[in-house]
C-alpha positions as CSV (number, residue, x, y, z in Angstrom):
1,M,-36.2,-3.3,-2.1
2,K,-34.6,-1.2,-4.9
3,V,-31.0,-1.6,-6.1
4,G,-28.9,0.1,-8.8
5,R,-27.3,-2.4,-11.2
6,L,-25.4,-2.5,-14.4
7,D,-27.5,-3.7,-17.4
8,A,-26.0,-3.7,-20.9
9,G,-23.8,-0.7,-20.4
10,R,-26.2,1.4,-18.4
11,V,-27.3,1.8,-14.8
12,V,-30.9,0.7,-14.0
13,L,-33.0,0.6,-10.8
14,A,-34.2,-3.0,-10.2
15,D,-36.2,-4.9,-7.6
16,A,-34.3,-7.3,-5.4
17,E,-35.1,-9.4,-2.3
18,A,-34.1,-7.7,0.9
19,P,-31.1,-9.4,2.5
20,H,-31.0,-10.7,6.1
21,A,-28.0,-11.2,8.4
22,G,-26.5,-14.6,8.8
23,P,-23.9,-15.6,11.4
24,G,-21.3,-12.8,11.8
25,E,-23.0,-10.6,9.2
26,V,-24.5,-7.1,9.3
27,I,-27.3,-5.5,7.3
28,V,-27.0,-1.8,6.6
29,R,-29.7,0.6,5.5
30,L,-28.2,3.0,3.0
31,A,-27.8,6.7,3.7
32,A,-25.4,7.7,0.9
33,C,-23.0,6.1,-1.5
34,G,-20.6,8.0,-3.7
35,V,-20.4,7.5,-7.5
36,C,-16.8,6.6,-8.1
37,G,-14.8,6.9,-11.3
38,T,-14.4,3.1,-11.4
39,D,-18.2,2.8,-11.3
40,L,-18.3,5.1,-14.4
41,E,-15.6,2.9,-16.1
42,K,-17.7,-0.2,-15.4
43,V,-20.6,1.4,-17.2
44,R,-18.3,2.2,-20.2
45,G,-16.9,-1.4,-20.2
46,N,-13.4,-0.1,-19.4
47,Y,-12.8,-1.9,-16.1
48,Q,-11.5,-5.4,-16.1
49,S,-13.1,-6.4,-12.8
50,A,-16.4,-7.5,-11.4
51,G,-19.5,-5.7,-12.6
52,R,-20.9,-4.8,-9.1
53,I,-21.2,-1.1,-8.5
54,G,-21.3,1.1,-5.4
55,H,-18.4,0.8,-3.0
56,E,-18.4,4.1,-1.0
57,P,-21.5,3.5,1.2
58,V,-22.5,4.9,4.6
59,G,-25.7,4.1,6.5
60,V,-27.3,2.8,9.6
61,I,-27.1,-0.8,10.8
62,D,-30.5,-2.4,10.5
63,E,-29.7,-5.9,11.6
64,I,-26.9,-8.0,13.1
65,G,-26.4,-11.7,12.8
66,P,-25.5,-14.2,15.6
67,G,-21.9,-13.6,16.9
68,V,-21.6,-9.9,16.0
69,E,-20.4,-8.1,19.1
70,R,-18.7,-4.9,18.1
71,H,-21.8,-3.4,16.3
72,R,-25.4,-2.6,17.2
73,P,-28.6,-1.7,15.3
74,G,-28.7,2.0,14.9
75,D,-25.0,2.5,14.6
76,R,-23.9,5.0,11.9
77,V,-21.3,3.3,9.8
78,F,-19.1,3.3,6.8
79,V,-18.6,-0.1,5.1
80,H,-15.5,-1.1,3.1
81,H,-16.4,-3.4,0.3
82,H,-13.1,-5.5,0.1
83,V,-10.8,-6.9,2.8
84,P,-7.5,-8.7,2.4
85,C,-6.7,-11.9,4.3
86,Y,-3.5,-10.5,6.0
87,A,-2.0,-14.1,5.9
88,C,-0.9,-14.8,2.3
89,A,2.5,-14.1,0.8
90,V,1.2,-10.9,-0.8
91,C,-0.2,-9.6,2.4
92,R,2.9,-10.5,4.4
93,R,5.0,-8.3,2.1
94,G,2.6,-5.4,2.8
95,D,0.9,-5.4,-0.6
96,T,-2.6,-6.0,0.9
97,T,-4.7,-4.5,-1.8
98,F,-3.3,-7.0,-4.3
99,C,-4.2,-10.0,-2.1
100,P,-6.2,-12.6,-4.0
101,T,-8.9,-12.6,-1.2
102,Y,-9.3,-8.8,-1.6
103,Q,-11.3,-9.0,-4.9
104,R,-13.4,-12.0,-3.7
105,T,-14.9,-10.2,-0.6
106,N,-17.7,-7.7,-1.4
107,I,-20.9,-6.3,0.0
108,D,-24.1,-7.7,-1.4
109,P,-25.7,-6.6,-3.7
110,G,-23.5,-3.5,-3.7
111,G,-23.6,0.0,-2.3
112,F,-26.4,1.3,-4.4
113,A,-29.1,-0.6,-2.6
114,E,-31.7,0.3,0.0
115,R,-30.2,-2.4,2.2
116,F,-27.0,-4.4,1.8
117,R,-25.3,-7.3,3.5
118,V,-21.8,-7.1,4.9
119,P,-20.2,-10.6,4.8
120,E,-18.8,-12.1,8.0
121,E,-15.3,-11.9,6.6
122,N,-15.6,-8.2,6.2
123,V,-17.2,-7.6,9.6
124,R,-14.6,-9.7,11.3
125,R,-11.6,-7.9,9.7
126,G,-12.9,-4.4,10.7
127,A,-14.5,-3.2,7.5
128,V,-17.5,-1.8,9.3
129,L,-16.4,1.5,10.8
130,T,-18.5,3.4,13.3
131,L,-18.6,7.1,12.3
132,G,-17.6,9.7,14.8
133,A,-20.1,12.4,15.7
134,P,-18.4,15.1,13.7
135,V,-18.3,12.9,10.6
136,G,-21.4,13.6,8.5
137,W,-22.9,11.3,5.8
138,E,-21.2,13.2,3.0
139,D,-17.8,12.9,4.8
140,G,-18.4,9.2,5.2
141,A,-19.2,8.7,1.5
142,L,-15.7,10.2,0.7
143,L,-13.8,8.1,3.2
144,E,-13.0,5.3,0.7
145,P,-11.6,7.4,-2.1
146,A,-9.6,9.4,0.5
147,G,-8.4,6.1,1.9
148,C,-7.1,5.2,-1.6
149,A,-5.1,8.5,-1.6
150,L,-3.7,7.7,1.8
151,T,-2.7,4.2,0.7
152,A,-1.0,5.7,-2.3
153,L,0.9,8.3,-0.3
154,R,2.2,5.7,2.1
155,R,3.1,3.3,-0.7
156,V,5.2,5.9,-2.5
157,G,7.0,6.8,0.7
158,F,5.6,10.3,1.0
159,R,7.2,12.4,3.8
160,A,6.2,15.8,5.2
161,G,7.9,18.5,3.1
162,D,7.6,16.6,-0.1
163,S,6.4,18.4,-3.2
164,V,3.5,16.8,-5.1
165,F,1.9,17.4,-8.5
166,I,-1.4,15.8,-9.5
167,V,-2.5,15.4,-13.1
168,G,-6.3,15.0,-13.0
169,L,-8.2,16.8,-10.3
170,G,-11.4,14.9,-10.3
171,P,-12.9,14.0,-7.0
172,V,-10.2,11.5,-6.0
173,G,-7.4,13.8,-7.3
174,L,-8.8,16.6,-5.2
175,L,-8.9,14.3,-2.2
176,Y,-5.2,13.3,-2.9
177,A,-4.3,17.0,-2.9
178,R,-6.1,17.8,0.3
179,L,-4.7,14.8,2.1
180,A,-1.1,15.5,1.0
181,H,-1.6,19.1,2.2
182,A,-3.0,17.9,5.6
183,M,0.0,15.5,5.9
184,G,2.5,18.4,5.6
185,A,3.4,18.5,1.9
186,G,5.8,21.3,1.1
187,W,4.0,22.2,-2.1
188,V,1.0,20.8,-4.1
189,G,0.1,21.6,-7.6
190,G,-2.1,20.1,-10.3
191,A,-3.3,20.0,-13.9
192,E,-6.9,19.7,-14.8
193,L,-9.1,20.4,-17.8
194,S,-12.3,21.5,-15.9
195,P,-12.4,25.0,-14.5
196,L,-14.9,23.8,-11.8
197,R,-12.4,21.3,-10.6
198,R,-9.4,23.7,-10.7
199,A,-11.5,26.1,-8.6
200,A,-12.2,23.3,-6.0
201,A,-8.4,22.7,-5.9
202,A,-7.8,26.4,-5.2
203,R,-10.2,26.3,-2.3
204,G,-7.9,23.8,-0.5
205,G,-5.1,21.4,-1.1
206,A,-3.3,22.9,-4.2
207,E,-1.3,26.0,-4.2
208,A,-1.5,26.4,-8.0
209,T,-3.1,24.6,-11.0
210,V,-2.9,24.8,-14.8
211,D,-4.9,23.7,-17.8
212,P,-2.9,20.8,-19.3
213,R,-3.9,21.9,-22.8
214,E,-1.6,24.9,-22.4
215,D,1.7,23.7,-23.9
216,G,4.5,23.6,-21.3
217,A,2.3,25.1,-18.5
218,A,2.7,22.2,-16.1
219,E,6.5,21.9,-16.7
220,Q,6.9,25.7,-16.1
221,L,4.8,25.7,-13.0
222,V,6.7,22.8,-11.5
223,A,10.1,24.4,-12.4
224,E,9.1,27.7,-10.7
225,A,7.8,25.9,-7.6
226,T,10.8,23.6,-7.2
227,G,13.7,25.8,-8.4
228,G,14.0,23.7,-11.5
229,I,14.5,20.4,-9.6
230,G,11.1,18.7,-10.2
231,V,8.6,17.3,-7.7
232,D,9.2,14.5,-5.3
233,V,5.9,12.8,-6.3
234,S,4.1,13.2,-9.7
235,V,0.6,11.6,-9.6
236,V,-1.5,10.3,-12.5
237,A,-5.0,10.6,-11.2
238,T,-6.9,10.1,-14.4
239,G,-7.1,7.3,-17.0
240,A,-6.1,9.4,-20.0
241,P,-2.9,8.0,-21.5
242,A,-1.6,11.6,-22.3
243,A,-1.7,12.2,-18.5
244,V,1.0,9.6,-18.0
245,S,3.3,11.2,-20.6
246,L,2.8,14.6,-18.9
247,A,3.3,13.4,-15.3
248,S,6.4,11.4,-16.3
249,R,8.2,14.6,-17.2
250,L,7.7,16.3,-13.8
251,P,9.5,14.2,-11.1
252,R,12.9,15.3,-9.8
253,R,15.9,13.0,-10.2
254,G,15.2,9.9,-8.1
255,G,11.6,11.0,-7.7
256,T,8.4,9.0,-8.0
257,L,5.7,8.6,-10.7
258,N,2.5,7.3,-9.0
259,L,0.1,5.6,-11.3
260,F,-3.0,6.2,-9.3
261,G,-6.0,6.6,-11.6
262,L,-7.5,3.6,-13.5
263,P,-5.8,3.5,-17.0
264,E,-7.9,2.9,-20.1
265,A,-8.2,-0.8,-20.9
266,K,-5.3,-2.0,-23.2
267,S,-3.6,1.4,-23.2
268,R,0.1,1.5,-23.5
269,L,2.9,3.5,-21.8
270,D,4.1,6.2,-24.2
271,V,7.0,7.9,-22.3
272,D,10.7,8.4,-22.8
273,L,12.0,5.3,-21.0
274,Q,15.6,6.4,-21.3
275,A,14.8,9.7,-19.6
276,L,13.1,7.8,-16.8
277,Y,16.1,5.5,-16.5
278,L,18.7,8.3,-16.4
279,H,16.6,10.2,-13.9
280,G,16.1,7.2,-11.7
281,T,12.3,7.7,-11.7
282,R,10.4,5.2,-9.7
283,I,7.1,4.1,-11.2
284,V,4.8,3.0,-8.5
285,P,1.2,1.8,-9.3
286,T,-1.2,2.0,-6.3
287,Y,-4.6,0.4,-6.2
288,A,-7.5,0.7,-3.8
289,T,-7.2,0.9,0.0
290,T,-7.7,-1.0,3.2
291,E,-9.9,-0.6,6.2
292,R,-6.9,0.4,8.3
293,D,-6.1,3.4,6.0
294,I,-9.8,4.4,5.9
295,A,-9.8,4.4,9.7
296,D,-6.8,6.8,9.7
297,V,-8.5,9.1,7.2
298,H,-11.7,9.0,9.4
299,A,-9.6,10.1,12.3
300,L,-8.2,13.1,10.3
301,V,-11.8,14.1,9.3
302,A,-13.2,13.7,12.8
303,S,-10.4,15.8,14.2
304,G,-10.9,18.6,11.7
305,R,-7.5,18.2,10.1
306,L,-9.0,17.1,6.8
307,A,-12.0,18.9,5.3
308,I,-13.7,17.1,2.4
309,R,-17.5,17.4,2.5
310,D,-17.6,20.5,0.4
311,L,-16.5,18.4,-2.6
312,V,-20.0,16.9,-2.7
313,T,-21.9,19.0,-5.2
314,H,-24.9,16.8,-6.0
315,R,-27.1,14.5,-3.9
316,V,-29.4,12.3,-6.0
317,P,-32.0,9.9,-4.6
318,L,-31.5,6.2,-5.4
319,A,-34.8,6.4,-7.5
320,R,-32.9,8.6,-9.9
321,I,-29.6,6.8,-10.0
322,D,-29.4,7.2,-13.8
323,E,-29.2,11.0,-13.2
324,A,-26.5,10.6,-10.6
325,F,-24.3,8.7,-13.1
326,R,-25.0,11.3,-15.8
327,L,-23.9,14.1,-13.5
328,A,-20.8,12.2,-12.3
329,A,-19.7,11.8,-15.9
330,A,-20.0,15.6,-16.5
331,P,-16.9,17.4,-15.1
332,A,-18.2,20.8,-16.1
333,E,-21.3,20.3,-13.9
334,A,-20.3,18.3,-10.9
335,L,-17.5,17.4,-8.5
336,K,-18.6,14.5,-6.3
337,V,-22.0,13.0,-6.7
338,V,-23.6,10.9,-4.0
339,V,-26.7,8.6,-4.3
340,T,-28.9,8.9,-1.2
341,G,-30.9,6.2,0.4
342,P,-33.7,5.7,3.0
343,A,-31.5,6.2,6.1
344,L,-30.5,9.7,5.1
345,G,-31.4,12.0,8.0
346,P,-30.1,14.8,10.1
347,G,-26.5,13.5,10.1
348,A,-26.0,14.8,6.5
């Protein structure tokens, strides 16, 4: 079978032996897998984590191992790549995405493969989610990043009526905006360099956006929208260090600064710490998501409360995975890029 892999700072299509299901395991035939910003950072060498790529996959179950009871061949599914243990001290405090087990669990050989194996641990803990009939393949390929946004909103204590400002409206920032809007945000604004992405925000999720290169534009927009108070939640949804500095100036007194996007490796915090202290700003980093939050996002999509599939602008076959990564790294050309596999059919 064919699989997309990292090789010396680039993505290549390689041959691999097709996996088979062992006890408790599931084999999935790929329909689509989103190219995530963290995949791009792994190519650039900026992500201090495992080198496996592809973690937003949907497909059709091809094979189940002995002992699998909740799933059947032919099921349309989303698969979450990591699961926590739910038993360690970290999990018991509710910080499940920081569980040591979380990074150890993963699909094999990754989401950019014609067929991939879901380990028993992931299957047992609910990481294989059957897609509802209204949820198309492209919706499914966006469930994981949308789940990350839901995990973040819950971790920062978001409540209906809160105001939110997002610095960086790439695919996951756009999902954050739409999810906040769907959950009853009082106002959502954002800052983004790309006109294409600002236009996508205007189609849904954000009431207003600015170009962060315009000096003072974000501060003015927030002041006008909140009566000079500042937003309840200011979100950094990009790795650019300058975005942290901008976002740190936008929360109200007692508000929250959410470090959501993956920072550049070895970057440093360049903000006025005394201002943060005197304003009582909470700095809350959020990382990844869990199968439980993904299931809740799936329910929002299936019910029609959250529309996301229009964010997919490009669909590229696995055979041209290098082109998919080129597009995903070009914010002037693309929003969300998905790599398509052999199971792609009329559910798209």
